C-alpha positions as CSV (number, residue, x, y, z in Angstrom):
1,X,122.4,218.8,70.1
2,X,125.8,218.8,71.7
3,X,128.4,221.6,71.1
4,X,131.5,220.0,70.5
5,X,134.1,221.0,72.8
6,X,138.2,221.5,72.1
7,X,140.9,219.5,73.8
8,X,143.0,221.1,76.0
9,X,146.0,221.3,74.0
10,X,147.9,219.6,70.9
11,X,147.8,216.1,70.9
12,X,148.8,212.6,69.4
13,X,147.1,210.9,67.0
14,X,145.5,208.3,69.4
15,X,144.7,210.9,71.7
16,X,142.8,213.1,69.5
17,X,140.8,210.0,68.0
18,X,139.7,209.5,71.6
19,X,138.5,213.1,71.6
20,X,136.9,213.0,68.4
21,X,134.9,209.6,69.3
22,X,133.7,210.9,72.4
23,X,132.6,214.4,70.9
24,X,130.5,212.2,68.1
25,X,129.2,209.7,70.9
26,X,128.3,212.7,73.0
27,X,126.4,214.0,69.8
28,X,124.5,210.7,69.3
29,X,126.6,209.4,66.2
30,X,126.1,205.3,65.9
31,X,130.0,204.3,64.9
32,X,131.7,207.4,66.9
33,X,134.9,205.9,66.8
34,X,134.6,204.5,63.0
35,X,134.1,208.1,61.6
36,X,136.6,209.8,63.9
37,X,139.3,207.4,62.3
38,X,137.6,208.1,58.7
39,X,138.2,211.7,59.3
40,X,141.3,211.2,60.5
41,X,142.6,209.2,57.9
42,X,141.2,211.5,55.1
43,X,143.6,214.4,57.0
44,X,146.2,212.6,57.0
45,X,146.3,210.9,53.5
46,X,146.4,207.5,55.3
47,X,144.2,204.4,55.0
48,X,141.9,204.0,58.3
49,X,144.3,201.1,59.1
50,X,147.2,203.0,58.0
51,X,147.1,205.1,61.0
52,X,147.9,202.2,63.8
53,X,151.5,202.4,63.3
54,X,150.9,206.5,63.5
55,X,148.9,206.8,66.5
56,X,151.7,208.0,69.2
57,X,153.0,210.7,66.1
58,X,151.7,214.6,67.4
59,X,149.3,216.4,65.1
60,X,150.4,219.6,63.3
61,X,148.7,222.7,64.6
62,X,146.7,222.6,61.1
63,X,146.1,219.3,60.9
64,X,144.6,219.2,64.6
65,X,142.4,222.5,63.4
66,X,141.0,220.8,60.8
67,X,140.3,217.5,62.4
68,X,138.2,219.9,65.0
69,X,136.4,221.3,62.3
70,X,135.4,218.1,60.4
71,X,134.4,216.5,64.1
72,X,132.3,219.4,64.7
73,X,130.5,219.2,61.6
74,X,129.8,215.4,62.0
75,X,128.5,216.4,65.1
76,X,126.0,218.3,63.3
77,X,125.1,215.1,61.8
78,X,126.6,216.1,58.3
79,X,127.5,212.8,56.5
80,X,131.0,211.6,56.9
81,X,131.2,210.7,53.7
82,X,130.4,213.9,52.5
83,X,133.4,215.3,54.8
84,X,135.9,213.4,53.3
85,X,134.5,213.6,49.6
86,X,134.3,209.8,48.4
87,X,132.7,207.0,48.8
88,X,133.9,203.1,49.1
89,X,131.2,201.3,46.2
90,X,132.1,197.9,44.7
91,X,135.6,197.9,46.0
92,X,136.3,201.2,44.1
93,X,136.4,204.8,45.4
94,X,134.0,206.9,44.2
95,X,133.7,211.1,44.3
96,X,130.7,212.3,46.2
97,X,129.0,215.4,47.5
98,X,126.0,217.0,48.4
99,X,124.6,216.8,44.8
100,X,124.4,213.0,45.1
101,X,122.8,210.0,47.2
102,X,125.5,208.7,48.9
103,X,125.9,205.1,47.4
104,X,124.8,202.7,49.8
105,X,125.8,198.4,49.8
106,X,122.2,197.7,48.8
107,X,123.0,199.2,45.1
108,X,125.8,196.7,45.0
109,X,123.8,193.7,44.8
110,X,121.7,195.3,42.1
111,X,124.9,195.5,40.1
112,X,125.8,192.4,41.1
113,X,122.6,190.9,39.8
114,X,122.7,192.5,36.8
115,X,126.5,191.2,36.1
116,X,125.6,187.9,36.7
117,X,122.7,188.1,34.1
118,X,124.9,188.9,31.1
119,X,128.1,186.9,32.3
120,X,127.8,185.8,29.2
121,X,128.5,189.1,27.1
122,X,126.7,192.4,27.8
123,X,124.0,193.9,25.3
124,X,124.9,197.1,23.5
125,X,122.3,199.3,24.8
126,X,122.5,199.9,28.6
127,X,120.9,203.0,30.1
128,X,121.1,203.9,33.8
129,X,118.3,206.0,34.6
130,X,119.0,208.5,37.7
131,X,122.7,207.8,37.7
132,X,123.2,210.1,40.4
133,X,127.3,210.0,40.9
134,X,127.5,207.3,38.5
135,X,129.0,204.4,40.5
136,X,126.2,202.0,38.7
137,X,127.2,203.2,35.0
138,X,131.0,203.2,35.8
139,X,130.9,200.0,37.6
140,X,129.0,198.1,34.7
141,X,131.6,199.9,32.2
142,X,134.1,199.0,34.1
143,X,133.2,195.7,35.0
144,X,131.8,194.4,31.6
145,X,133.7,196.9,29.4
146,X,130.4,198.1,28.2
147,X,128.8,201.5,26.9
148,X,126.1,203.2,29.1
149,X,124.1,206.1,28.8
150,X,123.8,207.7,32.2
151,X,120.7,210.0,32.7
152,X,119.7,212.5,35.4
153,X,117.8,215.4,35.6
154,X,120.2,217.0,37.9
155,X,123.3,218.7,36.1
156,X,125.4,218.9,39.5
157,X,124.7,215.2,40.0
158,X,125.8,214.9,36.5
159,X,129.1,216.3,37.0
160,X,130.2,214.1,40.1
161,X,129.3,211.3,37.5
162,X,131.7,213.2,35.0
163,X,134.6,213.3,37.7
164,X,133.8,209.7,38.7
165,X,133.5,208.5,35.1
166,X,137.2,210.1,34.3
167,X,139.0,209.0,37.4
168,X,137.9,205.1,36.3
169,X,138.9,206.0,32.7
170,X,135.7,205.1,30.7
171,X,134.6,208.8,30.3
172,X,134.7,207.2,26.6
173,X,132.4,204.5,27.3
174,X,129.7,206.5,30.1
175,X,127.3,208.5,28.0
176,X,126.0,211.3,30.2
177,X,122.5,212.3,29.5
178,X,120.9,215.5,31.0
179,X,117.2,215.3,31.4
180,X,114.0,213.8,32.7
181,X,113.1,210.0,32.4
182,X,111.7,208.7,29.7
183,X,111.7,211.7,27.5
184,X,115.6,212.3,26.9
185,X,115.8,209.0,25.9
186,X,113.6,210.0,22.8
187,X,115.3,212.5,22.1
188,X,118.5,210.2,21.6
189,X,116.4,207.4,19.6
190,X,116.9,204.8,22.0
191,X,113.3,204.3,22.2
192,X,112.3,200.9,21.3
193,X,116.2,200.0,21.4
194,X,117.1,199.2,25.1
195,X,118.7,195.7,25.7
196,X,119.2,196.8,29.9
197,X,117.5,199.4,32.1
198,X,119.2,199.6,35.3
199,X,118.0,201.9,37.6
200,X,118.1,203.0,41.5
201,X,115.8,205.7,41.5
202,X,114.2,207.5,44.2
203,X,111.6,205.4,46.4
204,X,111.2,207.1,49.8
205,X,107.7,208.3,50.5
206,X,107.6,211.8,50.5
207,X,106.1,212.1,54.1
208,X,108.7,209.7,55.3
209,X,112.1,211.5,54.4
210,X,111.7,213.7,57.5
211,X,111.5,210.8,59.7
212,X,114.7,209.5,58.1
213,X,118.0,209.7,60.2
214,X,119.1,213.5,60.3
215,X,121.7,212.6,57.9
216,X,119.8,211.5,55.2
217,X,116.6,213.7,55.8
218,X,118.8,217.3,56.3
219,X,122.0,216.8,53.8
220,X,120.8,214.2,50.9
221,X,119.6,215.3,47.9
222,X,115.7,215.9,48.0
223,X,115.4,214.7,44.3
224,X,117.6,211.7,44.9
225,X,114.6,210.3,47.9
226,X,111.4,211.5,46.9
227,X,109.7,209.0,45.2
228,X,105.9,210.3,45.7
229,X,103.4,210.2,48.1
230,X,103.3,206.2,48.3
231,X,107.5,206.2,46.7
232,X,106.2,204.4,43.4
233,X,106.0,207.6,41.4
234,X,109.4,206.5,39.8
235,X,108.7,202.8,38.8
236,X,105.5,204.3,37.5
237,X,107.1,206.1,34.8
238,X,108.7,203.0,34.3
239,X,106.1,201.1,33.7
240,X,104.1,203.5,31.3
241,X,107.3,203.6,29.2
242,X,107.2,200.0,29.0
243,X,103.9,199.9,27.8
244,X,104.7,202.1,25.3
245,X,107.1,200.1,24.0
246,X,110.7,201.8,25.8
247,X,112.2,197.9,25.4
248,X,114.1,196.0,22.6
249,X,112.1,192.6,22.8
250,X,113.5,190.5,25.0
251,X,115.2,193.3,26.9
252,X,115.8,193.4,30.6
253,X,114.6,195.7,33.5
254,X,116.5,195.6,36.8
255,X,115.7,198.2,39.5
256,X,116.3,198.9,43.2
257,X,113.6,199.0,45.6
258,X,112.6,200.2,49.0
259,X,111.9,197.7,51.7
260,X,108.5,196.5,51.5
261,X,108.0,197.8,47.8
262,X,108.4,194.7,45.7
263,X,105.2,193.4,45.6
264,X,103.6,196.6,44.3
265,X,106.5,196.9,41.8
266,X,106.3,193.9,40.2
267,X,102.7,194.2,40.0
268,X,103.1,197.9,38.3
269,X,105.4,195.5,35.6
270,X,103.7,192.7,35.1
271,X,100.2,194.9,34.2
272,X,102.9,197.1,31.5
273,X,103.5,193.7,29.7
274,X,106.7,192.7,31.4
275,X,107.7,188.6,32.0
276,X,109.3,186.6,34.1
277,X,109.4,189.2,37.1
278,X,111.4,187.7,40.4
279,X,113.5,189.6,43.0
280,X,116.7,189.4,44.8
281,X,117.0,189.9,48.8
282,X,119.9,192.0,50.0
283,X,122.3,192.0,52.8
284,X,119.6,192.2,55.4
285,X,116.9,190.0,53.3
286,X,115.1,192.6,52.3
287,X,113.4,191.9,48.4
288,X,115.7,194.8,47.1
289,X,116.0,194.2,43.3
290,X,113.1,193.3,41.0
291,X,114.2,192.0,37.6
292,X,111.8,191.4,34.5
293,X,112.2,191.5,30.4
294,X,110.2,193.2,27.7
295,X,108.2,189.8,26.0
296,X,107.5,191.5,22.9
297,X,106.9,189.2,19.6
298,X,106.2,186.1,21.7
299,X,110.0,186.1,23.4
300,X,111.0,184.3,26.4
301,X,113.9,183.7,28.8
302,X,115.0,183.5,31.9
303,X,116.2,185.4,34.7
């Protein structure tokens, strides 16, 4: 991994951006110019587009030093969004740090599909299992004016989710719960009452994590990635809970899955008693979302 070299003198924003992009390219970063601009905009308190009118401006010594520091960290493959402290999701800014997975565009597909399903009215009991930064729970609370129970085993992750709920003004509609799935739901008296269970669980096979890109393998929280030996451990927990009556009759399940996992997850859920199972593709054409409902009492519906 290449070491970052220092520029010979204090330079303009344009020149520092060029220097930063060159350093990142030498370190194997896939999007060096984009990342350099993201880091510079963070330092300057501007949007990346807002920098365009200021590129001839000379950086102060303090800002130049901070930019060099961030470029050095990014060259070591620290994710750019951990360095800026935020990530855009569903056209909103969300706080992130090393305690939470950085939200991906694929998860927006999950949110979009849930909102489409309930466009005529959101159900009263919604659970986001493994909420992480809270992007799903907060977005649903905002878009559907809904109350969401957001649970996670990581208290550090829940602090990030709490910060995001307050920032977006929905702290009164997002109830954060520390504990494992599904036991903490039993403790809350929600067993058998859930109308919608939504989740982006850990789904990377344990042996595959080390082969992921360094930004993910080295820096993102393993607890949010590791889905057991085949990546399906959390879905097995879900299927077992469904078989024990976790959902209300007609209750909907919507989960994100890894590439190539949709068939196995659908079969697990079918054997557990879910009906109407189907998948939704992400922007790259992968089956990314699995949906189904708990039939109960002979109830039927279409998703």
